[in-house]
C-alpha positions as CSV (number, residue, x, y, z in Angstrom):
1,M,101.0,91.0,81.2
2,T,99.0,88.0,82.2
3,D,100.2,85.0,84.1
4,D,100.5,81.5,83.1
5,D,99.1,78.7,85.4
6,S,102.5,77.9,86.9
7,Q,102.3,80.6,89.6
8,A,99.3,81.6,91.6
9,P,98.7,85.4,91.8
10,L,99.7,87.1,95.0
11,P,96.8,88.2,97.2
12,G,95.6,91.7,96.7
13,P,95.9,94.3,99.4
14,A,93.7,93.4,102.4
15,G,91.0,96.0,103.1
16,E,91.3,97.6,99.7
17,P,87.8,98.5,98.3
18,D,86.5,97.1,95.1
19,Y,86.8,99.8,92.5
20,P,84.3,100.3,89.7
21,D,85.3,98.8,86.3
22,L,85.4,101.9,84.1
23,A,87.4,100.4,81.3
24,E,84.5,100.7,78.7
25,R,83.7,104.3,79.8
26,I,87.3,105.5,79.4
27,A,88.4,103.3,76.5
28,D,88.8,106.3,74.2
29,L,91.1,108.2,76.7
30,R,94.2,106.1,76.0
31,P,95.7,104.2,73.1
32,R,94.5,100.6,72.8
33,S,96.8,97.8,73.8
34,R,97.7,95.0,71.5
35,P,98.7,91.4,72.2
36,L,102.3,90.4,71.5
37,A,103.4,87.2,69.9
38,A,105.9,85.1,71.9
39,A,108.7,86.2,69.5
40,E,107.9,89.9,70.1
41,H,108.8,90.0,73.8
42,P,111.6,88.7,76.2
43,F,109.3,87.4,78.9
44,R,108.9,83.7,79.7
45,H,105.1,84.0,80.1
46,V,103.0,83.1,77.1
47,Q,100.9,86.3,77.1
48,A,102.0,89.9,77.0
49,R,100.4,93.1,75.8
50,R,101.9,96.4,74.5
51,F,100.4,99.8,75.3
52,T,101.5,103.4,75.3
53,Q,101.6,105.3,78.6
54,L,102.9,108.8,79.4
55,V,105.4,108.5,82.3
56,F,107.3,111.4,83.8
57,N,110.9,111.2,84.9
58,I,110.1,112.8,88.2
59,P,113.7,113.9,89.2
60,A,114.3,115.5,85.8
61,Y,110.9,117.1,85.7
62,Q,111.2,118.4,89.3
63,R,114.6,119.9,88.5
64,L,113.1,121.6,85.4
65,L,110.2,123.0,87.4
66,L,112.4,124.3,90.2
67,D,114.8,125.9,87.7
68,D,112.0,127.6,85.9
69,F,110.5,128.7,89.3
70,A,113.9,130.1,90.5
71,R,114.5,131.9,87.1
72,D,111.2,133.7,87.5
73,R,112.3,134.8,91.0
74,G,110.2,132.3,92.8
75,E,111.2,131.5,96.4
76,L,110.9,128.3,98.4
77,I,110.3,128.8,102.1
78,L,110.1,125.8,104.4
79,R,107.8,126.0,107.3
80,D,106.6,123.5,110.0
81,L,102.9,123.3,109.9
82,R,101.2,121.3,112.6
83,T,97.5,122.2,112.4
84,P,95.2,123.6,109.7
85,R,95.1,126.8,111.6
86,D,98.8,127.3,110.7
87,F,97.8,127.8,107.1
88,A,95.9,131.0,108.1
89,A,99.1,132.5,109.5
90,L,100.9,132.3,106.1
91,P,101.2,135.7,104.3
92,E,101.0,134.0,100.8
93,R,97.7,134.2,98.9
94,V,98.4,130.8,97.1
95,I,99.5,127.7,99.0
96,V,100.4,124.5,97.3
97,N,99.9,121.7,99.9
98,C,102.3,118.8,99.0
99,T,102.2,117.0,102.3
100,G,101.4,113.6,100.8
101,I,100.8,111.0,103.5
102,G,101.3,113.8,106.1
103,A,98.0,115.4,105.0
104,R,96.1,112.8,107.0
105,T,97.7,113.9,110.3
106,L,98.0,117.6,109.5
107,L,94.4,118.0,108.3
108,G,92.9,115.4,110.6
109,D,91.3,113.8,107.6
110,D,90.7,110.1,108.2
111,S,89.2,109.7,104.8
112,L,92.7,109.8,103.3
113,T,94.0,106.3,103.1
114,P,97.7,105.6,103.3
115,I,99.1,102.9,101.0
116,R,102.5,101.7,102.0
117,G,104.1,100.0,99.0
118,Q,107.8,99.7,98.6
119,T,110.1,101.2,96.0
120,A,113.6,100.1,95.1
121,R,116.0,101.7,92.6
122,L,118.3,99.6,90.6
123,V,121.3,100.9,88.6
124,P,120.4,102.7,85.4
125,Q,119.9,100.3,82.5
126,P,119.8,102.4,79.3
127,A,118.9,99.3,77.1
128,V,115.6,99.0,79.0
129,D,113.2,101.3,77.1
130,Y,109.9,99.8,78.3
131,A,108.0,99.6,81.6
132,V,106.6,96.3,83.0
133,I,103.3,96.0,84.9
134,Y,103.3,92.4,86.2
135,R,99.7,91.9,87.0
136,G,98.9,89.4,89.8
137,R,102.5,89.7,91.1
138,N,102.1,93.2,92.5
139,V,105.3,94.6,90.8
140,L,105.9,97.4,88.4
141,A,109.2,98.4,86.8
142,L,109.9,101.8,85.2
143,P,113.1,102.7,83.5
144,R,114.5,106.2,84.3
145,R,117.8,107.9,83.5
146,D,118.7,107.7,87.2
147,G,117.9,104.1,87.7
148,L,115.3,101.3,87.1
149,L,112.5,101.9,89.5
150,V,110.9,98.7,90.9
151,A,107.7,99.3,92.9
152,A,105.6,96.7,94.7
153,M,102.7,96.5,97.1
154,G,102.2,93.8,99.6
155,E,99.1,92.1,101.0
156,H,98.9,94.4,104.1
157,D,99.9,97.7,102.5
158,F,96.5,99.3,101.9
159,G,95.7,101.5,105.0
160,N,99.3,101.0,106.3
161,A,101.1,104.3,107.2
162,D,104.4,102.6,108.2
163,L,107.3,104.5,106.6
164,R,110.1,102.2,107.5
165,P,111.9,100.6,104.5
166,D,111.6,96.9,104.1
167,H,114.6,95.5,102.2
168,E,113.2,92.0,101.9
169,H,110.0,93.3,100.4
170,S,112.0,95.1,97.7
171,A,114.3,92.1,97.1
172,A,111.2,89.9,96.7
173,A,109.8,92.3,94.1
174,V,113.1,92.2,92.2
175,R,113.0,88.4,92.3
176,R,109.4,88.4,90.9
177,L,110.5,90.7,88.1
178,A,113.5,88.6,87.3
179,A,111.3,85.5,87.1
180,L,109.7,87.1,84.0
181,F,113.0,86.7,82.1
182,D,114.5,83.6,83.7
183,G,112.5,80.7,85.2
184,N,115.4,79.8,87.5
185,V,115.0,82.8,89.8
């Protein structure tokens, strides 16, 4: 999705590094996008592109994996790990470390960069069978069976480990998304 000239793009995350442009090197790894004519999409912007992307419905996939794991007599054990040394005390030979943002503190690894972002879930909308990546407006919408997921990043989210929810940030992302369909929002 590209923007028209009526709205200036939002600033990118402060402090985020410039990433290499690998588009040409990985072009054969995903289906090519194609431009859509104005009559082919519901958005008020002049330009839109269609592309295919594999997206997991995380809650359903998680449930499937946990059910399979339990059926095969797997066992989930919760432990409080505070230092890397705590891993050595575990009797298991295989450890899956899924600490996410906690890995930075747990492992003392300052090379891990937190990225705050904000996610909101709207009521399920079965008629929405497409995702939207609204470039330059820092908002993404993914339809799932359990709700329409709206994710957004703000200007100061790169390097920000603050976990507190920000309702206004989510509301602003939903308003930006709504503006794609109705110029009055």
